[in-house]
KOLTORFI-814025 format. One record per residue (C-alpha): x, y, z; chain. Coordinates in Angstrom, 2 decimals. Example, Ala and Ser with C-alpha at 12.3 -4.5 7.8 and 13.67 -1.06 7.14 Angstrom:
residues 2
{px = 12.30, py = -4.50, pz = 7.80, chain = A};
{px = 13.67, py = -1.06, pz = 7.14, chain = A};
//
This chain:
residues 196
{px = 15.43, py = 11.13, pz = -4.09, chain = A};
{px = 14.58, py = 9.53, pz = -7.18, chain = A};
{px = 14.96, py = 5.20, pz = -7.28, chain = A};
{px = 15.43, py = 3.95, pz = -10.35, chain = A};
{px = 15.31, py = -0.01, pz = -10.29, chain = A};
{px = 16.47, py = -1.62, pz = -13.16, chain = A};
{px = 13.54, py = -4.52, pz = -13.79, chain = A};
{px = 15.55, py = -7.52, pz = -15.19, chain = A};
{px = 14.06, py = -10.80, pz = -16.25, chain = A};
{px = 11.09, py = -9.80, pz = -13.53, chain = A};
{px = 8.30, py = -12.56, pz = -13.93, chain = A};
{px = 4.83, py = -11.35, pz = -12.05, chain = A};
{px = 2.00, py = -13.54, pz = -12.06, chain = A};
{px = -1.96, py = -11.79, pz = -11.99, chain = A};
{px = -5.43, py = -13.51, pz = -12.64, chain = A};
{px = -5.80, py = -11.09, pz = -15.23, chain = A};
{px = -2.84, py = -11.35, pz = -16.93, chain = A};
{px = -2.43, py = -15.73, pz = -17.07, chain = A};
{px = -1.64, py = -15.97, pz = -20.73, chain = A};
{px = 1.47, py = -13.89, pz = -20.04, chain = A};
{px = 3.25, py = -16.39, pz = -18.26, chain = A};
{px = 6.56, py = -14.28, pz = -18.70, chain = A};
{px = 6.45, py = -10.42, pz = -18.72, chain = A};
{px = 9.57, py = -8.13, pz = -18.33, chain = A};
{px = 9.62, py = -4.90, pz = -16.42, chain = A};
{px = 6.08, py = -4.64, pz = -14.96, chain = A};
{px = 4.98, py = -2.46, pz = -12.21, chain = A};
{px = 1.72, py = -3.42, pz = -10.10, chain = A};
{px = 0.00, py = -0.88, pz = -7.86, chain = A};
{px = -2.08, py = -2.23, pz = -4.85, chain = A};
{px = -4.06, py = 1.23, pz = -3.69, chain = A};
{px = -7.26, py = 2.05, pz = -1.25, chain = A};
{px = -7.94, py = 3.22, pz = 1.41, chain = A};
{px = -7.13, py = 1.86, pz = 4.75, chain = A};
{px = -8.91, py = -1.30, pz = 6.09, chain = A};
{px = -9.57, py = -2.36, pz = 1.93, chain = A};
{px = -7.22, py = -5.38, pz = 1.85, chain = A};
{px = -4.07, py = -3.58, pz = 0.04, chain = A};
{px = -1.53, py = -5.29, pz = 2.53, chain = A};
{px = -3.31, py = -8.75, pz = 1.95, chain = A};
{px = -3.03, py = -8.00, pz = -1.59, chain = A};
{px = 0.45, py = -7.82, pz = -1.75, chain = A};
{px = 1.06, py = -10.79, pz = 0.61, chain = A};
{px = -0.90, py = -12.77, pz = -1.67, chain = A};
{px = 1.00, py = -12.06, pz = -4.88, chain = A};
{px = 4.20, py = -12.18, pz = -3.27, chain = A};
{px = 3.23, py = -15.77, pz = -1.25, chain = A};
{px = 2.06, py = -16.62, pz = -4.84, chain = A};
{px = 5.38, py = -15.50, pz = -6.43, chain = A};
{px = 7.27, py = -17.37, pz = -4.30, chain = A};
{px = 5.79, py = -20.98, pz = -4.58, chain = A};
{px = 6.69, py = -19.97, pz = -8.29, chain = A};
{px = 10.16, py = -20.49, pz = -7.37, chain = A};
{px = 10.65, py = -17.00, pz = -8.00, chain = A};
{px = 13.35, py = -14.86, pz = -5.70, chain = A};
{px = 11.16, py = -12.42, pz = -3.74, chain = A};
{px = 12.41, py = -9.16, pz = -1.40, chain = A};
{px = 10.07, py = -7.47, pz = 0.42, chain = A};
{px = 10.28, py = -4.22, pz = 2.08, chain = A};
{px = 8.56, py = -2.23, pz = 4.46, chain = A};
{px = 9.02, py = 1.14, pz = 6.22, chain = A};
{px = 11.21, py = 0.95, pz = 9.32, chain = A};
{px = 8.77, py = 3.32, pz = 10.96, chain = A};
{px = 5.63, py = 0.90, pz = 10.50, chain = A};
{px = 6.06, py = -1.12, pz = 13.69, chain = A};
{px = 2.31, py = -1.61, pz = 14.29, chain = A};
{px = 2.28, py = -5.28, pz = 14.40, chain = A};
{px = 6.21, py = -6.11, pz = 13.89, chain = A};
{px = 9.17, py = -4.33, pz = 13.69, chain = A};
{px = 10.70, py = -6.66, pz = 10.32, chain = A};
{px = 7.22, py = -8.45, pz = 9.10, chain = A};
{px = 4.54, py = -7.03, pz = 6.74, chain = A};
{px = 1.35, py = -7.82, pz = 8.85, chain = A};
{px = -2.06, py = -7.06, pz = 7.71, chain = A};
{px = -4.76, py = -6.40, pz = 9.45, chain = A};
{px = -5.95, py = -10.29, pz = 9.78, chain = A};
{px = -2.40, py = -11.13, pz = 10.78, chain = A};
{px = -1.28, py = -12.63, pz = 7.97, chain = A};
{px = 2.38, py = -12.46, pz = 7.63, chain = A};
{px = 5.46, py = -12.37, pz = 5.23, chain = A};
{px = 8.87, py = -11.84, pz = 6.30, chain = A};
{px = 10.30, py = -8.36, pz = 5.26, chain = A};
{px = 13.08, py = -5.97, pz = 5.67, chain = A};
{px = 12.68, py = -2.62, pz = 7.10, chain = A};
{px = 14.18, py = 0.00, pz = 5.31, chain = A};
{px = 14.20, py = 4.01, pz = 5.90, chain = A};
{px = 14.28, py = 4.96, pz = 2.21, chain = A};
{px = 13.80, py = 3.41, pz = -1.02, chain = A};
{px = 17.48, py = 4.10, pz = -1.74, chain = A};
{px = 18.31, py = 1.53, pz = 0.83, chain = A};
{px = 16.60, py = -1.16, pz = -1.54, chain = A};
{px = 19.70, py = -0.55, pz = -3.86, chain = A};
{px = 22.00, py = -1.75, pz = -1.16, chain = A};
{px = 20.79, py = -5.51, pz = -1.00, chain = A};
{px = 21.70, py = -8.08, pz = -3.63, chain = A};
{px = 20.25, py = -7.71, pz = -7.61, chain = A};
{px = 19.57, py = -11.40, pz = -7.78, chain = A};
{px = 15.88, py = -10.66, pz = -7.06, chain = A};
{px = 12.80, py = -11.46, pz = -9.49, chain = A};
{px = 9.93, py = -9.79, pz = -7.78, chain = A};
{px = 10.24, py = -6.83, pz = -5.38, chain = A};
{px = 7.54, py = -6.00, pz = -2.98, chain = A};
{px = 7.11, py = -2.62, pz = -1.09, chain = A};
{px = 4.36, py = -2.16, pz = 1.83, chain = A};
{px = 3.45, py = 1.19, pz = 2.81, chain = A};
{px = 4.76, py = 2.66, pz = -0.33, chain = A};
{px = 3.48, py = 6.25, pz = 0.15, chain = A};
{px = 6.32, py = 6.38, pz = 3.02, chain = A};
{px = 9.04, py = 6.17, pz = -0.16, chain = A};
{px = 10.04, py = 7.36, pz = -3.14, chain = A};
{px = 9.15, py = 4.89, pz = -5.47, chain = A};
{px = 9.03, py = 1.22, pz = -6.14, chain = A};
{px = 8.52, py = -2.43, pz = -8.16, chain = A};
{px = 5.10, py = -4.11, pz = -6.68, chain = A};
{px = 3.50, py = -1.78, pz = -4.00, chain = A};
{px = 0.70, py = -1.72, pz = -1.72, chain = A};
{px = -0.28, py = 1.65, pz = -0.18, chain = A};
{px = -2.52, py = 4.47, pz = 0.55, chain = A};
{px = -3.77, py = 6.43, pz = -2.95, chain = A};
{px = -5.29, py = 9.05, pz = -0.42, chain = A};
{px = -4.55, py = 10.72, pz = 2.83, chain = A};
{px = -7.04, py = 11.46, pz = 5.70, chain = A};
{px = -7.38, py = 14.59, pz = 4.10, chain = A};
{px = -8.64, py = 13.00, pz = 0.71, chain = A};
{px = -5.56, py = 14.14, pz = -0.66, chain = A};
{px = -3.53, py = 12.25, pz = -3.32, chain = A};
{px = -0.54, py = 10.73, pz = -1.14, chain = A};
{px = 3.22, py = 10.36, pz = -1.53, chain = A};
{px = 4.37, py = 9.12, pz = -4.88, chain = A};
{px = 1.37, py = 6.84, pz = -5.24, chain = A};
{px = -0.48, py = 9.12, pz = -7.83, chain = A};
{px = 2.81, py = 8.93, pz = -10.34, chain = A};
{px = 3.34, py = 5.26, pz = -9.49, chain = A};
{px = -0.49, py = 4.55, pz = -10.61, chain = A};
{px = 0.31, py = 6.74, pz = -13.72, chain = A};
{px = 3.07, py = 4.42, pz = -14.34, chain = A};
{px = 2.11, py = 1.16, pz = -13.80, chain = A};
{px = 1.08, py = -1.50, pz = -15.89, chain = A};
{px = -1.16, py = -2.88, pz = -13.92, chain = A};
{px = -3.62, py = -1.12, pz = -10.81, chain = A};
{px = -5.66, py = -2.79, pz = -8.64, chain = A};
{px = -7.55, py = -0.61, pz = -6.63, chain = A};
{px = -8.92, py = -2.38, pz = -3.27, chain = A};
{px = -11.99, py = -1.04, pz = -1.16, chain = A};
{px = -13.08, py = -1.40, pz = 2.23, chain = A};
{px = -16.96, py = -1.41, pz = 3.57, chain = A};
{px = -18.07, py = 1.91, pz = 4.89, chain = A};
{px = -18.53, py = 1.30, pz = 8.64, chain = A};
{px = -21.56, py = 3.91, pz = 8.79, chain = A};
{px = -23.76, py = 2.47, pz = 5.82, chain = A};
{px = -22.16, py = -0.84, pz = 4.48, chain = A};
{px = -21.24, py = 0.39, pz = 1.00, chain = A};
{px = -17.73, py = 0.40, pz = -0.65, chain = A};
{px = -15.43, py = 2.90, pz = 1.05, chain = A};
{px = -12.29, py = 4.58, pz = -0.64, chain = A};
{px = -11.54, py = 7.09, pz = 2.15, chain = A};
{px = -9.61, py = 6.85, pz = 5.21, chain = A};
{px = -11.33, py = 9.12, pz = 7.86, chain = A};
{px = -9.16, py = 10.28, pz = 10.78, chain = A};
{px = -11.50, py = 9.82, pz = 14.15, chain = A};
{px = -8.66, py = 11.74, pz = 16.52, chain = A};
{px = -7.39, py = 15.25, pz = 16.62, chain = A};
{px = -4.17, py = 15.22, pz = 14.72, chain = A};
{px = -3.58, py = 17.56, pz = 11.19, chain = A};
{px = -0.06, py = 15.48, pz = 11.03, chain = A};
{px = -0.09, py = 13.95, pz = 7.30, chain = A};
{px = 1.49, py = 10.85, pz = 8.29, chain = A};
{px = 0.33, py = 9.15, pz = 11.42, chain = A};
{px = 0.04, py = 5.13, pz = 11.88, chain = A};
{px = -2.68, py = 4.16, pz = 13.31, chain = A};
{px = -5.38, py = 1.66, pz = 13.35, chain = A};
{px = -9.53, py = 1.38, pz = 13.95, chain = A};
{px = -8.81, py = 3.27, pz = 17.04, chain = A};
{px = -7.28, py = 6.46, pz = 14.86, chain = A};
{px = -9.03, py = 5.77, pz = 11.35, chain = A};
{px = -12.38, py = 4.37, pz = 10.07, chain = A};
{px = -13.30, py = 3.81, pz = 6.29, chain = A};
{px = -15.46, py = 5.42, pz = 4.70, chain = A};
{px = -17.35, py = 5.59, pz = 1.41, chain = A};
{px = -17.68, py = 9.22, pz = -0.39, chain = A};
{px = -20.77, py = 10.23, pz = 1.33, chain = A};
{px = -20.42, py = 9.16, pz = 4.73, chain = A};
{px = -16.98, py = 10.67, pz = 4.37, chain = A};
{px = -18.00, py = 14.33, pz = 3.49, chain = A};
{px = -20.52, py = 14.10, pz = 5.84, chain = A};
{px = -17.66, py = 12.99, pz = 8.60, chain = A};
{px = -15.79, py = 15.94, pz = 7.48, chain = A};
{px = -18.32, py = 18.43, pz = 7.76, chain = A};
{px = -19.17, py = 17.30, pz = 11.30, chain = A};
{px = -15.56, py = 17.75, pz = 12.35, chain = A};
{px = -15.27, py = 21.18, pz = 10.75, chain = A};
{px = -18.16, py = 22.29, pz = 12.59, chain = A};
{px = -17.03, py = 20.34, pz = 16.04, chain = A};
{px = -13.94, py = 22.52, pz = 15.36, chain = A};
{px = -15.17, py = 25.58, pz = 14.86, chain = A};
{px = -17.56, py = 25.53, pz = 17.94, chain = A};
//
């Protein structure tokens, strides 16, 4: 299902676009590996829009109940109220008098407006609609975690438990952020362990 949202009179603020106090129809994408601060950045931008007296609505996938059934919560426990939905088409059922739409965990939906989500799955493959959204976005912010093995910037979410399903909601018990070199080494070790 493809979701088309009319971006009428949308005003967003971004440090890179301070001189543009009013911009219509912007799409901003925040992407990166797990533990890189995507949700933290989404919450920061949405709170900033609220402070600017903009009408903000935040959506999250109903399947994401890790920290809260209703709120968007970052790994650092920052919280913003949200509306859990089963599909992005549900957004159309809510009031249209909104200036800024925020969507967390966008890889579980088809399309959005201001989104934060994983750009790659645990196999290092593009995840859900994120590549397409990055391609059409006016602004893409790729945030990075720190590699737990070597301390370099991490772009990969390495799954540490045996499960081949693409979608496995988890935390530090199931995933670890790794740089490219450590990720490739970990995948090679996983493959050797699986063949033993």
